[in-house]
Every structure is written in structure tokens, then in C-alpha cells.
Z-matrix of the N, CA and C atoms (Angstrom, degrees):
N
C 1 1.488
C 2 1.586 1 113.09
N 3 1.350 2 118.69 1 122.63
C 4 1.413 3 121.02 2 -177.11
C 5 1.549 4 110.76 3 -87.93
N 6 1.290 5 122.43 4 133.39
C 7 1.393 6 127.00 5 175.12
C 8 1.491 7 112.79 6 -62.21
N 9 1.285 8 114.02 7 144.30
C 10 1.553 9 121.42 8 -177.25
C 11 1.359 10 112.75 9 -60.06
N 12 1.351 11 124.96 10 -27.97
C 13 1.387 12 131.36 11 175.73
C 14 1.598 13 109.02 12 -66.69
N 15 1.225 14 122.98 13 -30.25
C 16 1.416 15 127.14 14 -177.23
C 17 1.522 16 117.31 15 -81.34
N 18 1.477 17 115.85 16 -28.86
C 19 1.363 18 124.78 17 -166.97
C 20 1.602 19 107.47 18 -56.49
N 21 1.358 20 118.33 19 -54.63
C 22 1.558 21 119.45 20 -175.94
C 23 1.491 22 106.90 21 -68.80
N 24 1.459 23 119.59 22 -44.78
C 25 1.485 24 117.03 23 179.57
C 26 1.443 25 110.42 24 -60.59
N 27 1.297 26 125.73 25 -44.07
C 28 1.537 27 124.27 26 179.08
C 29 1.473 28 107.98 27 -60.48
N 30 1.277 29 121.15 28 -31.82
C 31 1.644 30 119.94 29 -174.80
C 32 1.568 31 103.27 30 -78.48
N 33 1.299 32 124.79 31 -38.52
C 34 1.474 33 123.34 32 -179.89
C 35 1.498 34 105.19 33 -66.37
N 36 1.232 35 120.97 34 -46.46
C 37 1.551 36 120.96 35 -174.42
C 38 1.428 37 109.47 36 -64.72
N 39 1.323 38 120.36 37 -45.10
C 40 1.526 39 126.97 38 172.41
C 41 1.386 40 119.03 39 -44.70
N 42 1.505 41 110.81 40 -43.31
C 43 1.445 42 113.35 41 178.21
C 44 1.541 43 112.58 42 -74.56
N 45 1.363 44 112.65 43 -41.37
C 46 1.424 45 117.10 44 171.66
C 47 1.551 46 119.25 45 -48.44
N 48 1.316 47 111.69 46 -49.26
C 49 1.497 48 121.06 47 -175.63
C 50 1.458 49 107.83 48 -71.34
N 51 1.361 50 123.08 49 -39.20
C 52 1.373 51 120.41 50 177.29
C 53 1.535 52 119.24 51 -64.53
N 54 1.423 53 111.79 52 -33.92
C 55 1.375 54 118.73 53 174.91
C 56 1.549 55 111.38 54 -68.45
N 57 1.387 56 116.63 55 -42.33
C 58 1.368 57 120.00 56 177.24
C 59 1.595 58 113.62 57 -60.62
N 60 1.352 59 113.64 58 -44.02
C 61 1.500 60 113.79 59 174.71
C 62 1.629 61 112.18 60 -60.04
N 63 1.354 62 115.97 61 -40.71
C 64 1.439 63 121.34 62 -178.62
C 65 1.536 64 111.00 63 -61.11
N 66 1.196 65 114.20 64 -51.89
C 67 1.513 66 119.04 65 -179.21
C 68 1.507 67 108.78 66 -62.98
N 69 1.314 68 119.78 67 -41.53
C 70 1.472 69 123.43 68 179.37
C 71 1.544 70 110.92 69 -60.19
N 72 1.384 71 116.02 70 -40.54
C 73 1.416 72 119.15 71 172.22
C 74 1.460 73 118.74 72 -56.81
N 75 1.337 74 117.08 73 -34.44
C 76 1.487 75 118.83 74 -173.37
C 77 1.663 76 104.74 75 -94.10
N 78 1.317 77 116.39 76 -33.96
C 79 1.410 78 115.33 77 -170.69
C 80 1.567 79 119.25 78 -101.10
N 81 1.342 80 118.00 79 -16.18
C 82 1.448 81 123.02 80 -171.98
C 83 1.656 82 108.95 81 -120.49
N 84 1.238 83 111.22 82 167.55
C 85 1.492 84 117.51 83 176.26
C 86 1.476 85 114.07 84 -61.75
N 87 1.284 86 119.34 85 160.32
C 88 1.423 87 124.75 86 -178.39
C 89 1.565 88 110.83 87 -59.57
N 90 1.335 89 115.93 88 -41.72
C 91 1.552 90 121.87 89 -173.65
C 92 1.569 91 104.35 90 -67.29
N 93 1.337 92 117.77 91 -43.35
C 94 1.492 93 118.04 92 -177.49
C 95 1.466 94 108.98 93 -66.85
N 96 1.406 95 116.00 94 -42.90
C 97 1.495 96 116.61 95 179.61
C 98 1.556 97 109.50 96 -63.03
N 99 1.235 98 122.90 97 -35.86
C 100 1.506 99 118.71 98 177.97
C 101 1.444 100 111.82 99 -69.30
N 102 1.286 101 112.29 100 -34.90
C 103 1.615 102 117.49 101 179.72
C 104 1.507 103 108.17 102 -64.27
N 105 1.372 104 119.71 103 -45.31
C 106 1.352 105 120.61 104 179.95
C 107 1.427 106 115.69 105 -69.03
N 108 1.288 107 116.83 106 -28.26
C 109 1.444 108 119.59 107 178.89
C 110 1.502 109 111.25 108 -73.95
N 111 1.409 110 118.09 109 -42.39
C 112 1.390 111 121.43 110 176.12
C 113 1.595 112 112.48 111 -63.94
N 114 1.312 113 115.38 112 -44.27
C 115 1.558 114 119.54 113 173.75
C 116 1.575 115 107.11 114 -55.04
N 117 1.303 116 120.33 115 -50.70
C 118 1.465 117 124.00 116 -179.69
C 119 1.516 118 112.82 117 -57.02
N 120 1.308 119 118.57 118 -46.48
C 121 1.407 120 120.87 119 174.33
C 122 1.483 121 113.78 120 -56.61
N 123 1.312 122 116.00 121 -46.42
C 124 1.482 123 121.09 122 -173.22
C 125 1.518 124 105.57 123 -70.57
N 126 1.461 125 122.18 124 -41.91
C 127 1.408 126 122.16 125 177.82
C 128 1.425 127 111.95 126 -60.39
N 129 1.399 128 120.51 127 -39.85
C 130 1.482 129 118.92 128 -172.94
C 131 1.499 130 108.82 129 -74.12
N 132 1.275 131 115.59 130 -36.97
C 133 1.502 132 114.41 131 179.00
C 134 1.526 133 112.73 132 -64.49
N 135 1.386 134 116.08 133 -36.76
C 136 1.477 135 119.69 134 179.03
C 137 1.654 136 107.61 135 -65.38
N 138 1.271 137 114.74 136 -37.61
C 139 1.571 138 116.26 137 179.18
C 140 1.584 139 105.91 138 -68.29
N 141 1.151 140 115.75 139 -34.91
C 142 1.637 141 114.57 140 179.59
C 143 1.486 142 109.31 141 -65.13
N 144 1.425 143 111.56 142 -43.55
C 145 1.450 144 125.05 143 176.13
C 146 1.550 145 110.27 144 -53.89
N 147 1.311 146 115.27 145 -50.18
C 148 1.430 147 121.90 146 -175.65
C 149 1.489 148 112.25 147 -62.98
N 150 1.327 149 117.09 148 -47.38
C 151 1.503 150 123.35 149 -175.26
C 152 1.672 151 112.35 150 -82.62
N 153 1.297 152 114.08 151 17.54
C 154 1.404 153 117.11 152 175.86
C 155 1.527 154 114.36 153 -60.44
N 156 1.305 155 123.33 154 159.51
C 157 1.461 156 124.40 155 177.88
C 158 1.471 157 106.07 156 -151.94
N 159 1.298 158 109.57 157 81.68
C 160 1.468 159 116.52 158 -179.08
C 161 1.619 160 112.45 159 -67.98
N 162 1.269 161 118.09 160 143.86
C 163 1.446 162 119.19 161 178.18
C 164 1.598 163 107.86 162 -73.44
N 165 1.236 164 113.67 163 147.60
C 166 1.455 165 118.88 164 -178.00
C 167 1.588 166 106.64 165 -126.37
N 168 1.309 167 117.54 166 143.07
C 169 1.499 168 123.93 167 -176.63
C 170 1.505 169 106.05 168 -92.02
N 171 1.395 170 111.28 169 100.99
C 172 1.569 171 119.79 170 177.06
C 173 1.489 172 113.66 171 -91.40
N 174 1.280 173 116.49 172 -9.98
C 175 1.491 174 113.15 173 -175.80
C 176 1.592 175 110.95 174 -62.43
N 177 1.298 176 118.57 175 -51.84
C 178 1.365 177 121.46 176 -177.59
C 179 1.426 178 111.89 177 -60.69
N 180 1.458 179 121.85 178 -31.91
C 181 1.480 180 124.62 179 174.85
C 182 1.480 181 107.58 180 -59.42
N 183 1.231 182 113.14 181 -54.33
C 184 1.482 183 122.32 182 -172.36
C 185 1.643 184 108.00 183 -58.01
N 186 1.365 185 115.98 184 -45.46
C 187 1.274 186 115.09 185 -172.76
C 188 1.606 187 112.03 186 -73.84
N 189 1.277 188 119.00 187 -38.19
C 190 1.397 189 122.20 188 175.14
C 191 1.610 190 114.43 189 -61.29
N 192 1.401 191 112.50 190 -37.74
C 193 1.314 192 113.86 191 -178.92
C 194 1.612 193 123.16 192 -91.16
N 195 1.389 194 107.38 193 17.81
C 196 1.480 195 117.34 194 178.80
C 197 1.467 196 115.95 195 -55.21
N 198 1.278 197 113.93 196 -45.24
C 199 1.615 198 124.69 197 -175.07
C 200 1.524 199 113.11 198 -96.99
N 201 1.368 200 118.15 199 -2.51
C 202 1.444 201 115.95 200 -179.61
C 203 1.566 202 112.27 201 -150.39
N 204 1.291 203 119.11 202 155.03
C 205 1.408 204 117.50 203 -172.74
C 206 1.533 205 108.46 204 -85.98
N 207 1.393 206 123.04 205 96.70
C 208 1.408 207 125.60 206 -176.97
C 209 1.519 208 105.29 207 -98.64
N 210 1.306 209 116.88 208 131.25
C 211 1.477 210 116.54 209 -177.65
C 212 1.595 211 103.31 210 -101.94
N 213 1.271 212 117.00 211 134.08
C 214 1.500 213 119.91 212 -178.18
C 215 1.674 214 105.31 213 -105.56
N 216 1.183 215 114.71 214 158.51
C 217 1.516 216 122.14 215 177.09
C 218 1.551 217 102.25 216 -63.97
N 219 1.192 218 112.73 217 138.72
C 220 1.593 219 126.64 218 173.19
C 221 1.522 220 109.98 219 -87.21
N 222 1.345 221 118.77 220 -11.73
C 223 1.502 222 114.16 221 -176.16
C 224 1.476 223 105.75 222 -158.85
N 225 1.354 224 115.02 223 156.24
C 226 1.465 225 125.66 224 173.23
C 227 1.627 226 104.55 225 -77.51
N 228 1.325 227 113.26 226 143.72
C 229 1.455 228 114.55 227 172.35
C 230 1.639 229 108.67 228 153.31
N 231 1.353 230 116.11 229 -148.65
C 232 1.473 231 120.95 230 -179.00
C 233 1.468 232 105.95 231 -124.13
N 234 1.449 233 110.29 232 143.95
C 235 1.417 234 112.52 233 167.82
C 236 1.449 235 117.10 234 -63.76
N 237 1.308 236 120.14 235 122.24
C 238 1.456 237 120.24 236 -176.19
C 239 1.625 238 111.73 237 -94.80
N 240 1.267 239 116.07 238 -33.07
C 241 1.484 240 121.29 239 175.66
C 242 1.507 241 105.64 240 -160.53
N 243 1.384 242 109.45 241 156.75
C 244 1.572 243 123.08 242 165.70
C 245 1.464 244 101.36 243 -135.17
N 246 1.407 245 114.77 244 113.52
C 247 1.465 246 117.44 245 -179.57
C 248 1.514 247 108.22 246 -153.54
N 249 1.433 248 119.41 247 168.70
C 250 1.279 249 125.41 248 177.02
C 251 1.510 250 111.31 249 -100.01
N 252 1.426 251 114.52 250 128.01
C 253 1.437 252 120.18 251 -177.57
C 254 1.465 253 109.02 252 -136.94
N 255 1.379 254 119.30 253 164.64
C 256 1.385 255 128.06 254 179.47
C 257 1.594 256 103.64 255 -91.67
N 258 1.299 257 115.65 256 125.93
C 259 1.569 258 118.69 257 179.59
C 260 1.510 259 101.76 258 -95.20
N 261 1.278 260 121.32 259 118.60
C 262 1.438 261 120.74 260 -176.17
C 263 1.527 262 111.10 261 -110.45
N 264 1.321 263 126.34 262 3.21
C 265 1.485 264 119.79 263 -177.39
C 266 1.417 265 106.66 264 -98.93
N 267 1.295 266 127.11 265 -38.64
C 268 1.507 267 119.37 266 -173.60
C 269 1.611 268 109.42 267 -133.34
N 270 1.279 269 118.47 268 -50.32
C 271 1.502 270 125.42 269 -175.46
C 272 1.552 271 107.22 270 -67.92
N 273 1.259 272 115.33 271 -40.69
C 274 1.536 273 120.41 272 -176.57
C 275 1.668 274 115.13 273 50.74
N 276 1.496 275 101.69 274 52.39
C 277 1.454 276 108.88 275 179.33
C 278 1.477 277 104.83 276 -164.48
N 279 1.383 278 115.30 277 168.56
C 280 1.502 279 126.54 278 173.27
C 281 1.474 280 111.69 279 -65.61
N 282 1.324 281 117.57 280 133.10
C 283 1.489 282 122.62 281 178.78
C 284 1.531 283 110.66 282 -138.40
N 285 1.231 284 114.06 283 165.40
C 286 1.543 285 117.20 284 169.79
C 287 1.683 286 105.13 285 -96.32
N 288 1.245 287 110.90 286 121.54
C 289 1.511 288 118.73 287 -178.10
C 290 1.532 289 109.53 288 -103.32
N 291 1.400 290 115.86 289 117.26
C 292 1.482 291 129.31 290 171.19
C 293 1.379 292 110.48 291 -91.63
N 294 1.370 293 121.75 292 106.67
C 295 1.548 294 120.52 293 179.87
C 296 1.491 295 106.28 294 -100.61
N 297 1.446 296 117.01 295 135.86
C 298 1.457 297 123.66 296 -178.39
C 299 1.594 298 106.00 297 -120.51
N 300 1.288 299 113.69 298 120.85
C 301 1.583 300 115.37 299 177.27
C 302 1.501 301 107.90 300 -93.18
N 303 1.174 302 114.90 301 133.98
C 304 1.529 303 123.49 302 173.04
C 305 1.581 304 111.77 303 -108.41
N 306 1.191 305 118.03 304 111.76
C 307 1.495 306 122.33 305 175.69
C 308 1.512 307 107.17 306 -77.56
N 309 1.457 308 113.82 307 166.73
C 310 1.546 309 111.36 308 175.58
C 311 1.432 310 113.61 309 -64.46
N 312 1.405 311 127.62 310 -7.04
C 313 1.376 312 124.27 311 173.31
C 314 1.513 313 120.45 312 -94.65
N 315 1.335 314 110.01 313 3.06
C 316 1.588 315 117.58 314 173.57
C 317 1.542 316 112.83 315 -88.91
N 318 1.246 317 112.00 316 154.51
C 319 1.457 318 119.88 317 167.94
C 320 1.608 319 103.83 318 -58.24
N 321 1.335 320 114.05 319 134.79
C 322 1.441 321 117.85 320 178.03
C 323 1.551 322 116.93 321 -109.55
N 324 1.272 323 111.65 322 16.72
C 325 1.514 324 115.69 323 178.83
C 326 1.583 325 103.13 324 -79.95
N 327 1.411 326 118.57 325 136.63
C 328 1.444 327 121.46 326 179.77
C 329 1.569 328 105.62 327 -106.78
N 330 1.305 329 119.88 328 136.89
C 331 1.373 330 130.20 329 -179.28
C 332 1.484 331 114.94 330 -123.83
N 333 1.366 332 116.26 331 146.22
C 334 1.468 333 126.34 332 -176.72
C 335 1.584 334 106.43 333 -59.48
N 336 1.378 335 119.57 334 123.96
C 337 1.480 336 113.19 335 174.92
C 338 1.543 337 115.61 336 -84.38
N 339 1.464 338 116.01 337 -1.21
C 340 1.451 339 116.92 338 173.72
C 341 1.522 340 106.50 339 -147.09
N 342 1.310 341 112.95 340 176.21
C 343 1.446 342 119.16 341 175.77
C 344 1.515 343 105.31 342 -105.73
N 345 1.392 344 118.44 343 154.79
C 346 1.441 345 122.23 344 167.59
C 347 1.488 346 106.62 345 149.01
N 348 1.324 347 114.64 346 -145.76
C 349 1.509 348 117.56 347 -165.68
C 350 1.597 349 103.07 348 -116.68
N 351 1.316 350 115.73 349 132.32
C 352 1.493 351 118.22 350 172.31
C 353 1.512 352 113.80 351 -70.80
N 354 1.322 353 123.54 352 117.80
C 355 1.411 354 122.64 353 -178.30
C 356 1.476 355 114.22 354 -110.93
N 357 1.270 356 117.31 355 -6.00
C 358 1.534 357 121.84 356 -179.31
C 359 1.538 358 108.03 357 -156.70
N 360 1.350 359 111.71 358 131.62
C 361 1.515 360 121.40 359 178.98
C 362 1.598 361 105.91 360 -142.45
N 363 1.311 362 115.60 361 126.17
C 364 1.498 363 116.87 362 173.73
C 365 1.383 364 108.93 363 -154.54
N 366 1.370 365 117.16 364 141.61
C 367 1.439 366 134.77 365 179.43
C 368 1.486 367 111.51 366 -100.30
N 369 1.441 368 116.61 367 126.41
C 370 1.428 369 115.42 368 -177.95
C 371 1.480 370 103.34 369 -117.61
N 372 1.361 371 120.32 370 123.19
C 373 1.451 372 117.47 371 170.64
C 374 1.593 373 106.09 372 -77.00
N 375 1.439 374 112.74 373 158.47
C 376 1.422 375 115.76 374 -178.37
C 377 1.568 376 113.50 375 -178.62
N 378 1.269 377 119.31 376 -161.91
C 379 1.464 378 124.87 377 -174.50
C 380 1.529 379 109.18 378 -85.42
N 381 1.426 380 113.50 379 -175.68
C 382 1.424 381 118.04 380 172.07
C 383 1.511 382 113.00 381 -137.70
N 384 1.303 383 108.92 382 68.91
C 385 1.616 384 116.30 383 176.55
C 386 1.408 385 104.70 384 -85.85
N 387 1.337 386 116.72 385 168.14
C 388 1.444 387 124.43 386 179.92
C 389 1.571 388 112.73 387 -47.56
N 390 1.400 389 115.25 388 123.50
C 391 1.525 390 116.87 389 -176.38
C 392 1.540 391 113.61 390 -62.73
N 393 1.431 392 121.01 391 -15.82
C 394 1.465 393 112.15 392 -175.84
C 395 1.643 394 107.32 393 -96.69
N 396 1.338 395 115.98 394 5.73
C 397 1.501 396 108.26 395 171.31
C 398 1.563 397 109.05 396 -84.75
N 399 1.415 398 111.97 397 150.38
C 400 1.446 399 118.46 398 -171.53
C 401 1.573 400 106.90 399 -61.63
N 402 1.332 401 122.32 400 -37.07
C 403 1.428 402 122.73 401 -170.88
C 404 1.591 403 113.87 402 -73.55
N 405 1.413 404 113.93 403 -7.71
C 406 1.394 405 117.61 404 -174.13
C 407 1.561 406 108.82 405 -69.63
N 408 1.284 407 113.10 406 -25.01
C 409 1.594 408 118.35 407 179.78
C 410 1.477 409 108.55 408 -65.94
N 411 1.318 410 120.85 409 -26.37
C 412 1.524 411 120.68 410 179.37
C 413 1.475 412 114.13 411 -101.76
N 414 1.285 413 117.01 412 -34.54
C 415 1.511 414 123.45 413 -176.12
C 416 1.473 415 119.13 414 -88.48
N 417 1.291 416 114.25 415 -28.22
C 418 1.412 417 127.82 416 -170.49
C 419 1.682 418 112.05 417 -81.19
N 420 1.267 419 119.40 418 148.26
C 421 1.458 420 118.02 419 172.00
C 422 1.508 421 105.76 420 -55.34
N 423 1.425 422 116.48 421 132.23
C 424 1.490 423 115.83 422 175.19
C 425 1.571 424 105.18 423 -159.63
N 426 1.307 425 106.44 424 171.21
C 427 1.538 426 117.78 425 179.15
C 428 1.547 427 107.68 426 -123.21
N 429 1.217 428 115.81 427 146.03
C 430 1.520 429 124.55 428 174.18
C 431 1.541 430 111.80 429 -114.62
N 432 1.341 431 118.96 430 127.90
C 433 1.398 432 121.33 431 176.89
C 434 1.587 433 110.98 432 -129.31
N 435 1.183 434 120.58 433 134.80
C 436 1.417 435 122.20 434 173.63
C 437 1.479 436 110.44 435 -121.07
N 438 1.443 437 115.99 436 130.51
C 439 1.411 438 119.20 437 175.11
C 440 1.507 439 104.53 438 -119.10
N 441 1.313 440 113.66 439 136.87
C 442 1.513 441 122.69 440 168.62
C 443 1.462 442 114.24 441 -97.78
N 444 1.334 443 111.68 442 123.74
C 445 1.592 444 113.61 443 -176.76
C 446 1.488 445 112.43 444 -76.97
N 447 1.319 446 113.60 445 -177.67
C 448 1.498 447 117.57 446 -179.12
C 449 1.453 448 105.56 447 -72.06
N 450 1.351 449 121.98 448 -24.85
C 451 1.454 450 125.75 449 -179.52
C 452 1.500 451 115.77 450 -89.18
N 453 1.389 452 117.95 451 10.67
C 454 1.333 453 128.24 452 175.42
C 455 1.573 454 120.49 453 79.29
N 456 1.416 455 107.89 454 5.92
C 457 1.512 456 115.48 455 176.45
C 458 1.533 457 109.50 456 -74.62
N 459 1.421 458 114.23 457 134.70
C 460 1.542 459 115.60 458 175.07
C 461 1.532 460 106.81 459 -104.47
N 462 1.351 461 114.72 460 122.51
C 463 1.357 462 124.83 461 -172.84
C 464 1.577 463 105.18 462 -116.48
N 465 1.387 464 114.16 463 118.44
C 466 1.478 465 122.31 464 -177.21
C 467 1.560 466 108.56 465 -100.18
N 468 1.273 467 115.25 466 139.08
C 469 1.486 468 118.14 467 168.12
C 470 1.462 469 111.96 468 -148.17
N 471 1.393 470 115.35 469 156.96
C 472 1.472 471 121.87 470 -162.65
C 473 1.590 472 103.54 471 -136.67
N 474 1.427 473 111.06 472 136.50
C 475 1.432 474 118.63 473 169.79
C 476 1.611 475 104.21 474 -96.97
N 477 1.331 476 119.05 475 121.55
C 478 1.450 477 120.09 476 176.87
C 479 1.463 478 113.81 477 -117.14
N 480 1.407 479 112.04 478 123.76
C 481 1.464 480 116.13 479 178.71
C 482 1.597 481 110.17 480 -66.71
N 483 1.269 482 115.72 481 152.61
C 484 1.402 483 124.77 482 179.46
C 485 1.615 484 112.91 483 -109.92
N 486 1.257 485 119.50 484 -162.03
C 487 1.591 486 125.36 485 178.29
C 488 1.501 487 105.24 486 -68.38
N 489 1.255 488 122.63 487 -43.27
C 490 1.483 489 124.62 488 -179.35
C 491 1.559 490 116.98 489 -87.41
N 492 1.234 491 114.36 490 -26.09
C 493 1.387 492 127.56 491 -174.15
C 494 1.593 493 105.20 492 -72.50
N 495 1.426 494 116.71 493 111.51
C 496 1.372 495 121.60 494 177.45
C 497 1.526 496 118.54 495 -111.31
N 498 1.275 497 112.72 496 -0.57
C 499 1.580 498 120.17 497 -173.79
C 500 1.550 499 109.39 498 -155.75
N 501 1.372 500 103.94 499 110.83
C 502 1.440 501 110.19 500 172.76
C 503 1.594 502 111.63 501 -93.74
N 504 1.334 503 123.74 502 128.33
C 505 1.381 504 124.55 503 177.13
C 506 1.442 505 113.32 504 -106.75
N 507 1.306 506 116.45 505 127.49
C 508 1.515 507 114.11 506 -174.55
C 509 1.668 508 104.87 507 -124.51
N 510 1.240 509 120.00 508 129.08
C 511 1.437 510 126.11 509 172.08
C 512 1.572 511 112.03 510 -90.56
N 513 1.286 512 118.23 511 -27.10
C 514 1.422 513 121.04 512 -165.12
C 515 1.621 514 110.04 513 -59.96
N 516 1.313 515 109.95 514 139.30
C 517 1.600 516 109.99 515 177.71
C 518 1.510 517 105.78 516 -130.00
N 519 1.324 518 119.76 517 137.07
C 520 1.378 519 127.94 518 177.45
C 521 1.531 520 110.83 519 -50.94
N 522 1.376 521 113.08 520 137.90
C 523 1.515 522 123.49 521 176.78
C 524 1.517 523 113.35 522 77.93
N 525 1.463 524 119.57 523 -2.56
C 526 1.481 525 120.36 524 170.74
C 527 1.351 526 114.44 525 -71.18
N 528 1.232 527 117.44 526 149.05
C 529 1.448 528 130.36 527 169.83
C 530 1.441 529 111.26 528 -92.34
N 531 1.430 530 116.04 529 119.87
C 532 1.388 531 115.65 530 -169.05
C 533 1.553 532 108.64 531 -126.26
N 534 1.337 533 113.46 532 156.98
C 535 1.518 534 116.22 533 178.84
C 536 1.509 535 113.14 534 -107.28
N 537 1.181 536 120.23 535 148.45
C 538 1.443 537 128.65 536 -177.95
C 539 1.626 538 105.63 537 -62.62
N 540 1.395 539 116.14 538 127.02
C 541 1.410 540 116.39 539 178.18
C 542 1.532 541 111.39 540 103.69
N 543 1.308 542 116.60 541 -26.58
C 544 1.456 543 116.64 542 -175.18
C 545 1.450 544 108.44 543 -73.21
N 546 1.320 545 120.48 544 164.73
C 547 1.455 546 127.00 545 -175.98
C 548 1.541 547 110.20 546 -76.98
N 549 1.315 548 120.68 547 135.06
C 550 1.381 549 121.04 548 170.90
C 551 1.565 550 112.72 549 -120.26
N 552 1.405 551 115.55 550 -10.19
C 553 1.486 552 114.91 551 179.14
C 554 1.436 553 109.08 552 179.88
N 555 1.428 554 118.96 553 -177.24
C 556 1.459 555 130.54 554 178.09
C 557 1.435 556 106.29 555 -149.22
N 558 1.406 557 111.86 556 139.22
C 559 1.502 558 114.93 557 173.44
C 560 1.625 559 100.64 558 -118.96
N 561 1.432 560 109.23 559 134.85
C 562 1.339 561 111.05 560 178.97
C 563 1.490 562 115.10 561 -89.44
N 564 1.307 563 121.14 562 115.38
C 565 1.422 564 133.09 563 -179.94
C 566 1.549 565 108.59 564 76.13
N 567 1.520 566 116.92 565 -172.19
C 568 1.410 567 120.93 566 -162.19
C 569 1.541 568 113.92 567 -50.93
N 570 1.297 569 118.90 568 137.60
C 571 1.477 570 121.36 569 -169.42
C 572 1.582 571 108.74 570 -165.90
N 573 1.387 572 113.79 571 -172.59
C 574 1.518 573 119.31 572 -179.02
C 575 1.508 574 110.07 573 -152.12
N 576 1.355 575 110.71 574 148.15
C 577 1.504 576 117.73 575 172.75
C 578 1.436 577 108.65 576 -121.81
N 579 1.379 578 124.86 577 130.56
C 580 1.367 579 132.84 578 169.50
C 581 1.594 580 115.85 579 -100.46
N 582 1.239 581 115.76 580 128.79
C 583 1.535 582 118.99 581 173.98
C 584 1.641 583 110.58 582 -113.26
N 585 1.225 584 115.40 583 118.68
C 586 1.510 585 120.44 584 -178.26
C 587 1.481 586 110.97 585 -103.55
N 588 1.429 587 114.61 586 119.31
C 589 1.450 588 122.45 587 -166.62
C 590 1.505 589 107.83 588 -119.62
N 591 1.266 590 119.45 589 161.91
C 592 1.414 591 126.90 590 174.17
C 593 1.625 592 114.56 591 -60.34
N 594 1.243 593 119.99 592 152.07
C 595 1.633 594 119.76 593 -171.70
C 596 1.509 595 105.25 594 -68.94
N 597 1.262 596 118.22 595 -27.32
C 598 1.503 597 120.65 596 -179.52
C 599 1.515 598 114.06 597 -81.50
N 600 1.244 599 118.18 598 8.26
C 601 1.428 600 121.11 599 -177.17
C 602 1.617 601 110.82 600 -74.98
N 603 1.247 602 117.40 601 143.60
C 604 1.519 603 123.09 602 179.17
C 605 1.487 604 102.60 603 -91.55
N 606 1.341 605 119.00 604 113.44
C 607 1.539 606 127.14 605 176.87
C 608 1.471 607 111.71 606 -77.07
N 609 1.260 608 121.07 607 124.08
C 610 1.404 609 125.95 608 -176.76
C 611 1.665 610 112.19 609 -103.84
N 612 1.252 611 116.11 610 -2.07
C 613 1.484 612 117.14 611 -175.67
C 614 1.532 613 108.61 612 -130.82
N 615 1.225 614 120.21 613 165.52
C 616 1.530 615 125.11 614 -179.74
C 617 1.577 616 110.10 615 -134.12
N 618 1.267 617 110.29 616 169.38
C 619 1.483 618 115.23 617 -177.59
C 620 1.567 619 111.79 618 -65.79
N 621 1.341 620 111.29 619 131.05
C 622 1.438 621 114.42 620 178.18
C 623 1.522 622 110.88 621 97.73
N 624 1.289 623 120.89 622 -8.79
C 625 1.507 624 124.48 623 -179.16
C 626 1.575 625 108.36 624 -81.01
N 627 1.375 626 112.95 625 137.95
C 628 1.489 627 118.37 626 173.25
C 629 1.500 628 111.37 627 -79.05
N 630 1.328 629 117.04 628 138.99
C 631 1.511 630 119.51 629 177.14
C 632 1.479 631 105.84 630 -128.36
N 633 1.431 632 115.50 631 158.76
C 634 1.448 633 125.91 632 179.90
C 635 1.518 634 106.44 633 -118.40
N 636 1.375 635 116.76 634 121.71
C 637 1.478 636 118.11 635 -179.43
C 638 1.428 637 119.23 636 -64.48
N 639 1.184 638 116.76 637 128.27
C 640 1.517 639 119.28 638 -179.45
C 641 1.490 640 110.59 639 97.94
N 642 1.459 641 123.64 640 -11.52
C 643 1.361 642 131.19 641 -169.70
C 644 1.482 643 119.58 642 -123.80
N 645 1.372 644 107.72 643 -53.77
C 646 1.549 645 113.85 644 -178.73
C 647 1.465 646 114.17 645 -70.18
N 648 1.368 647 118.44 646 128.34
C 649 1.465 648 119.69 647 175.65
C 650 1.452 649 107.24 648 -85.17
N 651 1.474 650 114.04 649 127.57
C 652 1.420 651 119.64 650 -176.52
C 653 1.456 652 114.23 651 -110.83
N 654 1.355 653 114.00 652 -10.79
C 655 1.504 654 110.89 653 -179.76
C 656 1.617 655 104.89 654 -166.65
N 657 1.357 656 112.31 655 159.68
C 658 1.492 657 120.65 656 171.96
C 659 1.524 658 107.22 657 -126.51
N 660 1.286 659 120.05 658 129.34
C 661 1.388 660 122.70 659 169.43
C 662 1.419 661 112.15 660 -96.72
N 663 1.390 662 125.10 661 120.78
C 664 1.377 663 125.22 662 -175.08
C 665 1.508 664 111.14 663 -66.64
N 666 1.311 665 113.37 664 148.70
C 667 1.443 666 115.71 665 -174.82
C 668 1.536 667 112.13 666 -74.43
């Protein structure tokens, strides 16, 4: 299944690549034309792969998390860091930050890690330095979203653009009631998502571990 963000993009790219192949057929040598055609096919299949949107089974997650606050991964990728930081934008306190790096080969759909009410949403313009660098969370283009759970916990998470990511797409709206696992955004090409949790959270993942958005349990917040 192709994500809705990819459909118009894939359409534009297909037209451009077809025109490129047609012009190369009339203006360039046969060998160059074949090379351009092969490159175009490989590139287009990669873009289809990038914009894939696999279905995820959220029923079991919701059932298991009914009596306790289980945090699920908001993105596919690899755990970049698990560390304590001071959050100075909204929470204004020390938190445990779980950073997830998404390479261009990962699914780039972003999903809510918890259910609840969105109480804060803000977009921050910025630079496009490598997403795995610590300073990228402050200097790069990013968004900040805070969801308050039914148990009163405030969970903050951020979409952070990377060197290749040039467009962050955010669907989250303040005061909306959201469900764990539903989409809240999309980042085009390599990027990162941070989740900031209370200090008493039980962390279920470690640095270097691969996670699946909407499925992998990354933390439990004690009742």
C-alpha cells in the first residue's frame, strides 16, 4: 500500500522520468539511453518502496495496554540513544529521551505512541544537519507534540528533519483526541523521532535495537 503523501510525488516523478527516457532515445546513444532507462526504473521502484505504508495490527497493542500505560514506537528505525535530558520547551523537567533514527530504507509513517488528548503542537523551522547528531534536535527543522493520557501523563515527542529530509508533514491538531498507533505525520527521507518520557518509566529497548512503528513496545509507565 502506498502512503497518500507519495501518490502525487510518484506521479510527478513518473512523468519526469518518462520524458527523460524519451528525450535520451532521440538525442543520445543507445548505450546511454539504456543506462538512463535502467537508472530510472531502479529509482522509481526505490521511491515506491520508500512511500510504502504497511498495515499494522493495533488491536493486540490496545488490548494489552488497557490496564497500564505502554508506550509504543512512533516510527520504524533503529534506537539511536536512550538518555536523560532536560526538556526546556514545554515539560520543563528532566526526562528520559528515546531517539529513533529512520534511514531512507525505513517506513517513514509516524504514529502516536500513546492515546489521549493533544495539548501542545508547534512547528520549528531550522537547518538540515545529520539527524543522528545530538544538536540536530535543537537546530534542525522539527515539530513538537504533547499528548496527555487518560492517566494524566504528558508524553512529548518530536519529528526531526535530517540531512536528506526536506519536508516534515504533521497531521496532529491541538485539542484532538487521538488513538495509539494512528498516524500523526510523515517525514520525507532520512530523519529522526524523539520520545520524552517520565524518569520513572521502565525502558524496554536499548541503543542499536531495531523498532517497528505502531508495534514495538519501547516503555512502560508505572501506574
